[in-house]
N, C-alpha and C positions, 0 to 999 in steps of 0.2 A: 729455329723452331722456337726459341723463347720469344723472339718478335712476333712470330705468327699467333702464339698463345696470347701474347699481350694484346694482338690487334683484334683477335677473336673476342677476348674478354671485354675490351672497350666497345666493340659493336654490340655484343650481347647486352652489356650494361646499359647502352644507349638504347636499344629496343625496350628493355625492361622499363626504364624511366618513361619512354615515350608511350608505352601500354599503360602504365600507372596514370599518366597524365589523361589519356583518352577515357579510361575507365573513370577517373575522378570527375572528368567532365560530363560523361554520361550519367553518372549517379547524381550530379549536380543539376542535370536538367529535368524539368517536370513535364511530364505528360500532360497537357492541359485537358485533353479529352477524359483522360483517367482522373484528373483532379476535379473536374465537374462531376463526374460520376461518383466520386468519394464525397463530395459535399452534399450531393443529393441523397446518398444512401445514410450519410450521418444525420441529417435531418430527419430521415424517415426513422431511424433507430432510436430506441430508449437507451440514452447514454447513462450508465451508472459509474461513478467514481467512488470507490470504497474508503477513500482516506485523503483528507486535506488537513493541514495543521495551522490554519489561520486563527483558531479560537483564542490562543495565548496572545497573539498580536491584537485581537480585539479587546481582550481584557486589559492588557498592559499598555497598549498605545491608543486606546480609543478609536480604532478603525471602524469606519462604516462601510459595510459591504454594497451600499448603494453607490459608492463613489469609485472611480478608477483609481486604485492606490497606487501611489508612485512607488516603484520598486517592489510592489507586490505581484503576486501570481494568481490570487483568487479574490474576485468580487463579482457582483451581479453583471456589470457590463462585460467582463471576460468570459463568465460562465455562459451567457447567451451567446457571445460569439463562438465559444466552443461547442455549442450545441449540448450542453450538460442538462440532464433532465432530473437526475437524482444525485444528490451530493452527500456524502457522509463527512461530517465535522468530527474529527478525532479529538477526544478528551485524554490527553497525555501530558506528561511531566518530564522535566530534566531529572536526571538521578538525584541531584541534591535535594529537589523537592519530594521525590518519592520516598527517598530514604529519611528525611529529616523534617520536611514541611507538613503543614496540615492539608493532606491531599483531599479530605473530602470537602473542606471549604473551598479549595482550588476548583475541584470538579464541579461544585454547585454554582460557582461563579461562571465557569464556561458554560454551563448549561443555561444559565440566566442570560449570558451575553448573546447567546444563539436565539433564545426566545425573543430578546429585545429587537434583534435584527429582523426577526420575522414580523413583530408588531410594527416596525418602521416601513417595511417593505412588503405589505400584504398583496400588493399587485404582482409582486415578482416570487415571493417565497410563501411556502406552505410546509407546516410540519407534516411528515408522513411516518406512519407508525407500521405499515404493511405493504405487501406487494401491490395489493389493489390501489392503496393510496398513491402509490408511485404512478401507476398507469393513470389514474384519474386526474393527478395533478399535471402530469405531462400532457394530457389532452386539453388542459385548460391554458397551455402554453406557459406554465409556470414552472419554478424548480422546486422539486420535492427535497425536503431538508431532513436529514435523518442524523442521528447520534451514534458514535461507537466509543467505548471506553477501552483504552489501550492498557490500562494497568488495574487489574482486579484488586490490588491492594486497597483501593478505595472503599470497597465494601467492609473492610475490617473484620473479617471473620464472621460476618452476619447475613444470613440468608434474607432477613427481613429488609436490610439495606439494598441487597440485590434486587429485590422485588420492588423496593421504592424507585431505584434508578430505571427499572423497566417501565414504570408507570409515567416517569419523566420523558421516556422517549429513547432510552438506550436500546439499540437493537443488535449490537454485538458487544462482546467483552472478552478480553484476554483473561486467563485464569489468574487467581491471587498468587502472590509470593514468588512470581517468576521475574527475574530481572532480564535486561538484554544481555545477550552474548558478547563478549569482546570481539571487536573486528579482527584483532591480531591473532586470534586463536585459529590456528590451521585446520583443526579436526572439527568432527560434529559435537554438538553440545551433549554432554552426559555427566551430570552431576553425582550419578550414582543412586539418586533417590527417584522412587517412582510416584504415581500420582497418590497424594495423601487422601485420607478418607474425607476430609472436608472438601477437598477438591472434586472428588467424585460426587458429593451432595450437591455442589454447585453445578456440575455439568448436568445432572438429572434436573434440578430445579431449573436451569436455563432452558432445557428442553421443554418441561412443563410450561413455562411462560411463553415460549416462543421467541427466545433471544438466541441468536447465533452464537455458537461457541468458537471463539477465535484461536486457532492452533498456531499462529504465528510466533517464531522464536522460542518454542518450547524446547526444553531438552529432548533428544531423539526418544529416550525410553518413554518419558511423560507423553510425548506426542502419541505413540502407538498405543498407550493405556488410555488416553482420551478417547481414541476412535474405538477402543474396544468396549467403552462405557457408555458413550452417547447413543441415544435412540435416534437423533436427528442428524442429518447432514451438517458438517462444519464448515468453517470457512478459514483460509489462511489470508487475513486482510491485508498483508504487505510482506511479500516475499519474492524469490526467483529461483531460478534452477541451479542446484549446487553443481551439477554436472558442467555447467559453463562458467559459474563464478564460485570458486570453492570458500565459502565462509559458512559458519555454522547457523547464521540466520536463514539461509536459503534451504530449500528442501531437496532431499535426494530423490532419484527416481523411485525408489521404493516407497517413500512417502508421497510422491505424486499419485502413484498407482493406488496407494492406500485410501487417499482422498477420493479419487474416482470411484473405488469400490464402495465408499461411504455415501456416495452420491453427492459430495460437496463440492467446493469451488476453491481454486487458487487465484488470488488477485496479484497480478504482476506489480511489482513495486518498481517506480521509475528511477530510483535513486542510484546514481552511476556506481556507487559503492557496492551495490547489490548485482548489478548487471554487467559489470565490466572488470574482468579479471586483470587486465593491465593496470587499472586504476587502483585495485586492491594491492597488488604487488608494490606499486609505487608508495602507496600509504604505509605499507609495512617497512619498506626501505627509509622513508622519511622518518618513521618513528624510532628506527634504530639509529639513525644518523643524530637526531635530536634528543636521544635518551638523557645524556648528561645534562643538557640544557633544561630539559623538562623536569629532572629531579631537582635542579636549582630553584625552579619556578615553584615547584610544590612546596618547598621550604620556606621560600620568600613570601608565597600567598597562603600559608597555612592559615586556616579559618577564615579565608575570603574566596570562595569558590567562583564567584563572578569575577574577581579580579585575576584569578588564575586563568579563567576562560578568556578574557581579552588578551591577557599576555600571550598564551598559546596560539591564539588566532594571528597575533603579530608575528610571532615566531614562524608559524607555519607558512605565512604569506611569502617567505623567502624560497619556499620550495614549491615549484609549479608542478601541478599533477596534470597528467594527460587528458585531454578532452575525449568525451565518449560519444561516438556517433549515434545517431538514432537506430541505426541498423542492430546494434546491440540489444536493445530493447525488443525488437522484432524477433531477434534469434531466440530470445527466452520465451517469448510467446510460442514461437514454432516448435521449440523443444517440449514445451509443457503440452501443447496440442498433440504432438507425436506420443508423449508418454501416457499423459492422463485422459486424452481425448478431447475432441472440441467442445464436448459440453461442460467442460470444468475449469475452464479459463476466464478470467476477468481482468479488470484494470483497478490499480490503486495508486494514484499519482504521488501522493505525498507532498503536493505543492504547498508552498509556504513554510516548508520545514527548513532544515539548515542544510538539506541534501544538495548535492550537485546534480544537475539534471542532463539528459542527453542533448546534444546539439540540435536545435530545431524545436525543441520544447520549452520555450522560455516561460510559459504560464499556461492556464486552462484554455485559453483561446486557440492554443496550436493543437487541441485534441484531433481535429479532423485528419491532420497529418499522420495519425496512427491508421486511420481508416485507409487513406491513400496507399500507405505502405503495405497494409495487408492485402488490398486489391492488387498491387503491383506484384506481390508474391504468389498471386493465383487463389487467393480465398474467395469462396463464393460469397455473394451478398448475404445469404441467410446464415452463414458461419461467421462473418463479420459481426452481424447483429448480435449473434450469441456472445461473442467476446466482448461487444460494446455495453451489453446490459441483460440480454435475455437469460443468460446462464444464471446470472445472480437473481434475477426475479423467480427463476424456476426453484432455486435453493431456497430463498426466502419463503416462497409460497409452500414448499415441503415441510420447512420447519415449523411454519404456522399449522399445517394440517396435523403434524405429529403432536404439537402442544394441544390441540383439540381433542384428539384421539386419547391422549394420556389424562386429560381432564375429565373426559367422558367416562373412562375407565374408572377413575378416581371416585367420581360421583356415584357409578353403578355400585362399586364395592360399599358405599356408604348408603345405598338405597334411594338415591336421588336421581334427578335426569338433568341433562345438560340443555 
């Protein structure tokens, strides 16, 4: 009896192994007919990426977007290969800069760096400040360049500074005074505080200007209060589904439904730490294992945050994290479409940040692979185009319409006309 059970287990195990090999082989094979269809559809679509992090590299390393950057993920040659029509360049800072540095100077340097790139490459890049600009620039076979501000601390409590950044081209901004949630935190973000009165003013002024309110990584309570305050659709510029990867930066199903009711859009972050629960669990295990060593490094590098970062990277290199398959990213898109609806999902790569990316997405030239995977899962052409960019353009257009309506009402109250 024991021998038979052992034999049956061995046969079953062999069948399982062979099945896995067959499935793995099938998944690794590309349907060339479908791939050609994906390439055609990708070129037809207006592709909008809501977030790349290359500006800091341009400022600090003198990168020129016109050249294929060794080790980089975003430049003009790659964007053209990836069919990118509109690219948001994020203005963000490491925590040490956001907390202690001159954030306004840094932000302005990043804006200037992007403007210089546009001046150097007018044949390929053009600043866009509206949905109509994006469509016009795409028809000219150029890349529409836009700016997003990931840390509203930059406005330093001034609506005048907010308006100035809008004039410089900023078209989405995260709210002031909200830091990133810790990845090791198992639960939703809730600091016990709601939306401040100044933040309410910021939301309404952004509505009036036509700037998208970014609700990424807000405390849950603040998130819902923003949605109760805003008069225009919102954007979550980089997030994923909390139901699949339980970290506080991601959105719960209730939050996804709330954005859909608001008419807004959720831009799916490619970062493996947002879309892969296995990786999150491994990171938490790594942090527990290395906690004593990290404490020692903090003491050794007190007052030297850059030295601490380098030492931590060397320490963590000894712990190999699991790879994230591209299917994980598509799973998050699927879930968001199921919960929020096909009209409320878009893409935000995060290329050229420190994030680990899914296998098969080494840089922005690989974006057509997402189109292929969506088609492979049965998405219709029109729905793929919505995810690639049409959803974002709809939201941006509506935000602009709300701004015009608010300004018209404001002028009417004053006895003027728009």
